N, C-alpha and C positions, 0 to 999 in steps of 0.2 A: 493790382491793388487787392487788399484783403479786408473782409468784414470779420471781426472777431466776435465769437460768443464769449461774453464776459460774465463772471459770477458777480451778481449785483451786490452781494454782501461783503465780498472780500476784494473785488477788483481783479481777481486772477483770471487769466485767459484760459478758456475751456476748449476752444476749437476754432478753426478758421474756415471761412467760406469765401470763394473768389467773387469779386465784384463782376457783374455781368457786363460784357463789352457791348458796344453798339451793334455789332453783328449778332450777338446772342439775343439782344432785345428784339431786333428785327425778326430773327428766327422764331422767337417765342410768339410774337404777335401774328406772324403769318401761319404758324402751326395752329394757333388757336382759331384763326379765321377759317382754316380749312375744315374745322369741325362744325362750323355754323349751320350748314345745311342739314347735317345729320341731327344736330341738337334740336333744330326747329322742327324737323320732320318727326321727331319722337312725339311731338304733341304734348298737351298738358298731362296726359296720363303717363306717358313714357318718362317725362321729366320728373313727375312725382315719384316714380319708382327710383329714378336717379338720386333724388334728394333723400329719400328714405334709406337707400343703400349707403350714401355718404354719411348720414347720421349714425348708422350702425357701425361703420368703420371708425368714425371719430370716437365712439364709445369704446370700441375694442382697443384703440390706441391710447386710451385714457391715462394709464400709468406712465407711459413714456412721455406723453404730452405734459402731464403735471410735473414730472421730475425735471424736464428741460425748462419749462416755463418758470418753475419756482427758482431754479438756479439763476436764470437770466433776468428775472424781474423782482425776486424776493417778495412776491405777493402772498406766499403761503399756500400750503396744501389745501386747507379748507376752502379758501376763496377760489382756487383754481379747480378744485373738484366741482364746485358749483358752476364754474365757467365752462367746463366740458359739457355738463348737462345743458347749460344754456345754448351752447353752440349747436349741439345735436338737436335741441328743441326748435331752434330757428329753422333748420333744414326741414324738420317735420312739419312745422307750421306752414311753410311755403308749399310743401307737398299737399297739404290740406287745401290751401288756397287754389292750387292748380286743379284739384279735383272738383272744387266748387265752381270755378270757371268765370265768375263775374268780372275778374280782372281783364278779360278780353274785351269787355264793354261792347258786345255785339249789338249792332243797330241795323235793322232792315226796313227799308221803305220800298214797298213793291211799286212797280210801274203803274202809272195812272194816266192813260192816254186822254182821258176826259178833262184833266186839270188844265188850267190856263196859266202859263204855257204847259204843255204835256210834261209829265214827270217821268224821268227814266227810273229803271230799277237800280237802287243804290243799296249797297251792303258794306258796312263799315266795321272794322275790328282793329285791335291792337296787335302789332307784330314786333319782333325783337329789333332793337336799334343796331346791334352789331357787337363787335368785340368791346369789352368793358375793362378798363384799367382800375385796379383797386389798390389803395395805399393802406397798409396796415397801421393800426394805432399803437402807441407805446403802452397805454395803460390797460388794454384788454388784449393780451397776446393770443387769445383764442376767439372770443366773441366779436371782436372788431378787427380781426386780422385775416389771415389766410382762410380760416374756417368761420369767418364772421358773416354778419347780415348782408353786407354788400355783395359778397360772393354768392350767398344763398339766393338773394333776390335777383341777381343778374342771371344766374343759371336757371332759375325758375322762369324768367322772362324768355329764355331761349338764347341767351348771350354767353359765348365763351368768355373766360376771365383770364387776365394776366395780372397777377398780384406782385406788387413791389413789397418785398419783405422789410419789416422794420429792423434797423440795425441793432436794436437792443435785444431782439430775440430771433436770431437767424436759425438756430437749431430747432426751436419750437416751430418755426415756419416750415422747415423742411419736413418735419414729422407730420404736421397737419396736411401738407401738400400730398405726401405719400398716402395718407388716409383717404383724402378726397379722390385721388386717382384710383385707388383700390375700389372705392365705391362706384366709380364710373365703370370700371371693368365688370364689376359684379352686376351692374344694371344693363350690361350689353352695349354700352356707349363708349366712345373713344376717351381714353384717359387724358388726352391732350385738351379736353375742354377746360382744364385748369393748368396754368403755367405760372412759374415763379421766377423773378429776377431779384438781384441784390445790388445795392449801391445807389448813391445819390445821383450820379450821372445817368444811371440806368433809369431812374424814375423820371428824370426830365425827358430822356429819349422816348420813354413810354408815352408820355402825354403828347409828344410831338408826332408820334408815329401815325401815318395816314390811315391805317386800318382800325385804329382805336376810335370809337364813336362816342364814348362817355367816360367820365372819371368819377370814382367814389373815393373820398379822402376824409380822414379824421386826423387832426393834428394841430399844430400851432398856427397862429395868425400869420407870421412872416412867411413860413414855408408854404402854407396853403394859399396865401394871396399870390405868391410868386408863381406857383403852378396854375392857379386860376388864370392869371394873366397870360401864361404860356398857352393854355387851352383856348383862350378867347382870341389870341393873336395868330393862330394857325391860319393857313389859307382857307381851310374849312374849319371854322370855329366849332367847338363841341361843348356840350353841357359839362360843367364841373360842379359836382355835388359835394361841397366841402363843409365839414363841421370844424370851425376854427377856434372857438373859445366862447365861454359863457360864465357870467357872474352868478346867475341863478339867485336873484334877490329874494330875500325872505322878510316879509313885513309882519311886525307884531303890533297890534293895536293897543291902545291904553288898557282896554278891558281885558284883553288876553294876557298882557303882562301882569296884571293884578291877579287874575283868577288862576293862572297856571304858571306861576313863576318858576317853580322847581321843575315841573314836567317839561316845559319848553326849553329851559336851560340844559337839561340832561339830554333831551332828544336832539337839540341843535348841535351841541358839542360832539355827540356821537356821529351825526350826519356829516359835519364839517371835516372830521378827521378820519372818516371811514376810508380804508385803502390808502392810508397816509395822505389823505386830501387829494388823491389823484383821480377822482371820479370827475367826469365831465359835467355831472349834475351837482357837484359840491356847492352848498350854499356859501358863496364867497363874500356876499354882501348882506348884512342884516340891518334892518331899519327898526329901531326900538324907540319908544317914547322917552323923552327927557323928564321922566317923572320918578317918584320914589320907587315905584314898582319896577319901572324900566331899569333903574340903577341896580336894584336888587337882582334882577334877572341877569344883568351883565356880570355882577359879582359872582353869582352862582355858576355862570358859564366859566368864568375865570378859574373857579375852583376845580372844575373838571379838566381844564386845559393844564393846570399846574400838576395834576396827578398823572398826566400822560407820559409814557416812556418815550425814549428816542426812537426814531423811525427811519427805516431805509427807503430811499426813493429808487425809482426804476433804473437810473443810470447816472453817470457822473455829470453829463450835461444838464440833466434835469435838476440834480442837486445844486449845481452851481447857479442855475437860473433861479431856483427857489431862494437860495441864500441872498443873492444880490437883490432880487425883487423884494424880499421881506425886509432887508435892511433899508432899502430906498424908501419904502412906505413908512417904516418905523421912524425914520429920521425927518419926516415932514413936520414942520412947525404946526402944532395943533393936534398931532396924533399921539396917543398914549399907548404904550405897551401894557395892556391890562393883565396879561399872563403869558408865561412861556412854559413849555413842558420840561421834563427832566433832561439833563444833558447826556450826551452819549459820546461815541468816539468820532473820529474825523470823517467816517463814512456815513454818519447818521445826522439827522436834523431834529430839531425840537419844534413842536407845535407852537403857534403864536396866535394870540388873540389881540387885535388892535381896536382901539376906539377913537372916535373923533366926532365933533358936532357936524351935523349935515351941512351947516352953513359953510364949512370948509371947502365945499365943492365950488364955491364962488371963485376960488383960486384956481386958475387954469392948470398950473403945474400939479397941484394936489389932485384935481379932478382927473387928470390924465392917468395918474397912477392908481388912484382908488377905484376908478371905474374900469379897470383892466384886470382880467383874470390873473391871479398869482397861483400857478400850478403847484400844489403841495398843501401841507396842513396849516394853512393860514386863513383866517376869516377876519373881516373888518366889520365892526358895528358902528353905524352912524346913528346918532341920536337926533331926533327931530323935535322941534318945539311945539308944533301944532299941525293940524290937518293940512293946511296950505303948504307948509314946508315939506311935509311928507309927499304930497302929490307932485310938487315941483321937483323933488329929488328923484322920484320914480320916473318922471318924464325925461330926466337927463341921463338915465341909465341906458346903455346900448342894448341891442337885441340879445335875447337869451333863449336857451333851451327850455328853461322852466322859470316860473315865478310862484312864490308861495305866500299865502295869507293866513295868519292866525288871528281870529277875531272871536267875539263872544255874542250871544243873543243880546239884543238891544242896540247893537252897532250896525244894523242892517244898512242904514243910509250911508254910513262911512264905507262899509264893505262894498256896496254897490258902486260907489264912486271909484274905489281903488281897483275893482275888477275891470272897470272900463279902461283904466290906465294900464293895468298889468297885461290885459289881453293884447294890447298893441306892442308890448315889449317882449313877449314870450310865446312859445309854441305849445306849452303845457302848463296849466294852472293847477296848483295843489292847495287844498284847503285843510288847515289844522293838521298837517302832516309834514313830511320832509322829502326833498326832491331826489335824494340818492336812491337808486333802485329804479330800473326802467323795465317794466313788464313787457315781454314780447307777445303782443296780442294783435287782434284785428284792428282795434281802435287806437293803438298807440300812436303818438306824434312825438318824434324826436328831431326837432329842427324848428327854427324860428327866424326872426329878423336877423340881419347881418350884425355881428360876425358869427352868431351861433350857426348860421347856415348861409352859404353863398346863393342858394336857390330856395328862398323861404317858403315856397308853396309845396315843399316835399318833406319826406321823413326818411331817416335811415334805419328806423326800427319799426317792426310791425309789417303786416301784409301790404299796406299801401306803399311800402318801399319799392315794390316791383314796378310801379308806374314810372320810376326814373329811367328805366331801361327798355321802355316800349315807345312806339310811335303809332299813330293811327293811319290806316290805309283804307280807302273806299274803292270798291269794285263796282263799276257802272255797266249795266247791260252785259254782264259776264256769262258766258256759257256755263251751264251747271258743272260740267266736267272740269272746268278750270277754277272753280271756287274752292277755297279752303273748306274743310269739313264744317268748321264752326259757322259758316255762312250758308250752308246748303239747306234747302227746304226739308222739312221733316226733322230738323234739329238732331242729327245722328249722334252728337256728343252729349245731348241732354243738358245744354247750357241755359242759364238765364239770359234772355234776349229781349230787346225792344223791337217789336214788329209793328210797323205802321203806328208808332207812338205809344203802343201798349206794352207794358212789361209782362213778359211771359216767364214764369219761374219753372 
């Protein structure tokens, strides 16, 4: 079987890549596992050098990565140039986290024979979980794929990685793999710490493979949920860190609609259609007041949508899913098509802005569609009659990566009530801004209640992502020569540690 590299703009085949057989998946997993000891032994500083070297190689391969990714995804050179920088930056950020060292969460309780009962010497730290399977995302061929944050955080943790390439960008995946393997060689570590497989069956075999100890996934609800269930039904169930979908509700209070009609309409329209509406943080659901100012805001948004040109989506399957999903929502009784973008050819789609009263969610069929992500340049505006209907609508929204609130001074009581509801529905709260754009930082949170994440206490962006691929181990009354360096007296690595309950920096 063959995976084709396809030009997203023309549909022409560019090259072919063989699907990985079950035997090749097994070999990739076992080859990765064979590097586990050496990757762990490199320690935080050795792995920091590895990540820095990989970042440098990604930048060196930038022109080739951008050319392949632009052909395969139609995301454009400016966007992909930024994505190369983001990918390299993620590797360097995790190198910084390794050198800082708090991710190990070192805790030491010295022996106390006088305690009742006597207390042994206990020393606890985080260790690598093992081989990690990573599934590439369609909409970020670099930053959430082979060279993405899942790969960077797993390697930082000391875990070898086997990546399942996304079928929409197989050539980009191979170029990124070559860059990462070159970085490993430059750092004096085995290039086999990163492996790549192609094909849907290979992905399923990867999740089932006994040496795989965790999975990172970004993709659709049906595909992610299937693989999640495979991971949990294994003889040895493993964690499945999936990002499956997000509406990213954006709430506009009556005061904000009146005070910033034009500005919010412009910013919201740009955010909802950025990257052809294929961002996981796209504001797909807007809640606006059913007031004169609210109606004016929707009309202003409609003007922006009307002026938008036709857009190319990532692939044929995504385009077909968008068209059927948009048509199904537009045909619901009570839904109005407020605006459509300019028409294009049969490989392009037009942006759509839909409106409906929030009360329409009382209809189960309507609620099922309107409260589900439609991947692409479509946003639904629900108009609410009062504060009670707004709060009730938000409570019905499924879990999200983000939730945004636009409010004005004098609305503090309403804002406080809404924040309480929004915090329960999302992992990141944005105030008077827009959710597209996810900064890669120490404090970032990219994950929330299901379906935005299958494990809601984790993040796939930022340094905290490393904790997905670690597990704690305690050493009791262990001879000094057998202790990891991080747990030895004298703190040879200079790490932040809790010793007898006191934090030592």
